[in-house]
C-alpha positions in Angstrom: -23.0 56.0 -55.8 -26.1 55.4 -57.9 -28.8 57.5 -56.1 -29.8 61.2 -56.9 -32.7 63.7 -56.8 -33.3 64.6 -60.5 -33.6 62.7 -63.7 -30.4 64.2 -65.2 -28.4 65.6 -62.3 -24.8 65.5 -61.3 -23.2 66.2 -58.0 -19.6 66.8 -56.8 -18.0 64.0 -55.0 -14.8 64.1 -52.9 -11.9 65.3 -54.9 -14.1 67.3 -57.4 -15.2 64.3 -59.5 -18.8 64.4 -60.7 -21.1 61.4 -60.6 -24.1 61.3 -63.0 -27.4 60.3 -61.3 -30.6 59.1 -62.9 -33.7 59.9 -61.0 -35.6 57.1 -62.6 -33.4 54.5 -60.8 -34.8 55.5 -57.4 -37.6 53.7 -55.6 -39.5 56.8 -54.8 -41.9 56.8 -51.9 -43.8 59.7 -53.5 -44.1 57.7 -56.7 -45.3 54.3 -55.6 -46.2 53.3 -59.2 -42.5 53.4 -60.2 -41.6 50.6 -62.7 -38.9 49.6 -60.3 -41.5 48.4 -57.8 -42.8 44.9 -57.9 -45.0 44.2 -60.9 -47.3 42.3 -58.5 -48.1 45.5 -56.5 -51.2 46.4 -58.3 -52.6 49.7 -57.2 -56.0 49.7 -59.0 -59.1 47.5 -58.9 -59.2 47.0 -62.7 -58.3 43.3 -62.5 -60.6 42.6 -59.5 -63.9 40.8 -59.6 -66.7 43.3 -59.9 -64.6 46.3 -61.1 -66.7 49.2 -62.3 -65.7 52.2 -64.4 -68.6 54.1 -62.8 -71.4 53.5 -60.3 -74.6 52.1 -61.9 -76.9 55.0 -61.0 -80.6 54.8 -61.7 -81.9 57.8 -63.6 -84.9 59.9 -62.3 -88.4 59.2 -63.7 -89.9 62.7 -63.3 -88.9 66.3 -64.0 -88.2 68.2 -60.8 -89.4 71.5 -62.1 -92.7 70.2 -63.5 -95.0 69.0 -60.7 -97.5 67.4 -63.0 -94.8 64.9 -64.2 -94.4 63.9 -60.5 -98.2 63.2 -60.0 -98.4 61.5 -63.4 -95.7 59.1 -62.4 -97.3 58.4 -59.1 -100.5 57.5 -60.9 -98.8 55.5 -63.7 -96.9 53.4 -61.1 -100.2 52.2 -59.5 -99.9 49.6 -62.2 -97.4 47.1 -60.9 -96.3 46.3 -64.5 -95.5 49.8 -65.6 -92.1 50.0 -63.9 -91.0 46.8 -65.6 -92.1 48.2 -68.9 -90.0 51.3 -68.5 -87.0 49.3 -67.4 -87.3 47.0 -70.5 -87.4 50.0 -72.8 -84.4 51.8 -71.3 -81.5 51.8 -73.8 -77.7 52.3 -73.7 -77.5 53.0 -70.0 -78.9 56.6 -70.4 -75.8 57.8 -72.3 -76.3 61.4 -73.4 -78.7 62.2 -70.6 -78.2 65.5 -68.8 -77.7 65.3 -65.0 -81.0 65.6 -63.2 -83.1 64.7 -66.3 -85.1 61.5 -66.7 -84.1 58.8 -69.2 -85.5 59.2 -72.7 -88.0 56.5 -72.0 -89.9 59.0 -69.8 -90.2 61.5 -72.6 -93.9 62.5 -72.9 -93.6 62.3 -76.7 -92.6 58.6 -76.6 -95.0 55.8 -77.5 -94.6 53.9 -74.2 -95.1 57.0 -72.1 -98.2 58.0 -74.0 -99.6 54.5 -73.5 -98.9 54.3 -69.8 -100.3 57.8 -69.2 -103.5 56.9 -71.0 -103.9 53.8 -68.9 -103.2 55.8 -65.7 -105.9 58.3 -66.6 -108.4 55.5 -67.0 -107.7 54.4 -63.4 -107.8 57.7 -61.4 -110.8 58.9 -59.5 -110.0 62.7 -59.5 -111.5 65.3 -61.8 -111.4 69.0 -62.1 -114.0 70.6 -59.7 -116.3 73.3 -60.8 -116.7 76.7 -59.2 -115.7 76.9 -55.6 -116.2 73.2 -54.9 -113.6 70.6 -54.3 -110.1 70.4 -52.7 -107.6 73.1 -53.7 -103.9 72.1 -54.2 -101.6 75.1 -53.9 -98.8 75.8 -56.4 -95.7 73.8 -55.5 -97.7 71.3 -53.5 -99.2 67.8 -54.0 -102.1 65.9 -52.5 -102.7 62.2 -52.2 -105.7 60.0 -52.1 -106.3 56.3 -51.8 -108.6 54.1 -53.8 -108.8 50.3 -53.9 -105.7 50.0 -51.8 -103.6 52.1 -54.0 -102.2 55.6 -53.6 -102.8 58.3 -56.2 -101.8 62.0 -56.4 -102.9 65.4 -57.8 -100.9 68.5 -58.4 -101.9 72.2 -58.4 -105.6 72.9 -59.1 -109.1 72.4 -57.7 -110.2 68.7 -57.5 -112.9 66.4 -56.3 -113.0 62.7 -56.1 -115.7 60.7 -57.8 -117.5 58.4 -55.3 -118.8 55.9 -57.9 -118.2 53.1 -58.6 -115.3 52.9 -56.1 -115.1 55.2 -53.1 -111.8 57.3 -53.1 -110.7 59.1 -50.0 -108.1 61.9 -49.5 -105.2 60.6 -47.5 -105.2 62.1 -44.0 -102.2 64.3 -43.3 -101.1 64.2 -46.9 -103.0 67.0 -48.5 -101.0 70.0 -49.7 -97.6 68.4 -49.1 -94.8 70.7 -50.2 -92.7 69.4 -53.1 -89.7 71.3 -51.6 -88.6 68.3 -49.6 -85.9 65.7 -50.2 -88.3 62.9 -49.2 -92.0 62.6 -49.3 -93.8 59.4 -48.0 -97.5 58.9 -48.4 -99.2 55.5 -48.4 -97.2 53.3 -50.7 -95.5 56.3 -52.4 -91.9 57.6 -51.9 -90.8 60.7 -53.7 -87.0 61.2 -53.4 -85.0 64.2 -54.5 -81.3 63.7 -55.0 -79.3 67.0 -55.3 -76.1 67.5 -57.3 -73.1 66.0 -55.6 -75.3 63.4 -53.9 -76.2 59.8 -54.5 -79.4 58.3 -53.1 -79.5 54.9 -51.4 -82.5 52.6 -51.4 -83.5 49.0 -51.5 -86.1 47.8 -53.9 -87.4 44.3 -53.2 -84.3 43.9 -51.0 -81.9 44.8 -53.8 -79.5 47.7 -53.4 -80.2 50.6 -55.8 -78.2 53.8 -56.3 -80.1 56.9 -57.3 -78.7 59.6 -59.6 -79.4 63.3 -59.3 -83.1 64.2 -59.9 -86.6 63.2 -58.7 -87.4 59.6 -58.2 -90.9 58.2 -57.6 -91.7 54.8 -56.2 -95.3 53.4 -55.7 -94.9 49.7 -55.2 -94.7 49.3 -51.5 -91.4 47.4 -51.9 -89.0 50.4 -51.8 -87.1 51.0 -48.5 -85.3 54.3 -48.1 -81.8 54.0 -46.7 -80.6 57.7 -47.1 -78.3 59.8 -49.2 -74.5 60.3 -49.3 -72.6 63.5 -50.3 -69.5 62.6 -52.3 -67.5 65.6 -51.0 -67.9 64.5 -47.4 -67.2 60.8 -47.8 -63.9 59.3 -49.1 -65.4 55.9 -48.8 -69.0 54.6 -48.6 -70.8 51.4 -49.6 -74.4 50.4 -50.2 -74.5 46.6 -50.1 -72.3 45.3 -52.8 -71.5 48.7 -54.3 -68.4 50.5 -53.1 -67.1 54.0 -53.7 -63.5 54.9 -52.8 -61.7 58.2 -53.3 -57.9 58.1 -52.5 -56.3 61.6 -52.2 -52.8 62.5 -53.4 -50.1 61.3 -51.0 -52.2 58.4 -49.6 -53.0 54.8 -50.4 -56.1 52.8 -49.4 -55.8 49.4 -47.7 -58.4 47.1 -49.0 -59.3 43.4 -49.3 -60.6 42.5 -52.8 -61.4 39.4 -54.8 -59.3 38.3 -57.7 -59.4 35.3 -59.9 -56.3 33.2 -60.3 -56.5 30.2 -62.7 -60.3 30.3 -62.4 -60.3 30.3 -58.6 -61.5 33.4 -56.8 -59.6 34.4 -53.7 -59.6 37.4 -51.4 -56.3 39.3 -51.3 -54.9 42.4 -49.6 -54.2 45.3 -51.9 -52.9 48.9 -51.7 -54.9 51.3 -53.9 -53.4 54.4 -55.3 -54.7 58.0 -55.9 -58.0 58.4 -57.7 -61.6 57.4 -57.6 -62.4 53.7 -57.6 -65.7 51.7 -57.9 -66.4 48.1 -57.4 -69.4 45.8 -57.2 -68.6 42.9 -54.8 -69.9 41.8 -51.4 -66.5 40.5 -50.4 -64.7 43.8 -50.8 -63.5 45.4 -47.6 -62.0 48.8 -46.9 -59.3 48.9 -44.1 -58.4 52.6 -44.0 -55.9 55.0 -45.5 -52.1 55.2 -45.1 -49.7 58.0 -46.0 -47.3 57.2 -48.9 -44.5 58.9 -46.8 -44.6 56.2 -44.1 -41.2 54.5 -43.8 -42.9 51.1 -43.7 -46.4 50.2 -45.0 -47.8 46.9 -44.1 -51.1 45.4 -45.1 -52.4 41.8 -45.1 -50.6 40.2 -42.1 
């Protein structure tokens, strides 16, 4: 007899003889990564095409608690080249950034931010209104106006719009819009708030984008809002080519994934073990979960 239930246990056999048993010699169902299992039974995605150590989340571009940074970014992004300039200046993937805070490139003390803000101020049509004149924006609210086909914004204060040389108009139905919303849409503008524990899903010019915690502003007319996902309520979700998979203890996930063998990519079935897994691949497919305690686990037939 060569099976037992502990790594250094002995049991009494018939006649009083003791038989030493080594727990490591068992093919344990509760330990599917045992070295005795087939070396070909990979239970991770690390060798798969598109494997990610984490999801590529886009950082916010405004400070949620400072409304003026939201309106400033709306106005800055009326320049179609501003967003590209910020993306070009972003460094090291936002490492060191606190959750919910914008990337360092959006720091108001930075050279690029100062330059873009100055250019935006030269394009806007609003100015502080004297006395009791003008439109009043309440604290915690935002108002929008259009000019020359573009959408601009103002935060708390009393404002009026200059009528010369270009006529600007307040946007109907979008005056004093509360900032305490997860999504604000006005003209070409989208303001999206992603809360802790969530990930935002959008498409920008048809490309899938994942949004990190914080406030995100878009003013290009090319952003399409898909929605948000709460990590705690979804063990698996995908947004286009990006996939998130959380396998709980005692389970495995059945997936189809792409591997490269001798330079040739092929789709293969795979059982994925406990943990959180990320991958960037359009060919990846999730087929459900299975308990490790099942007597027989089949996948791929």
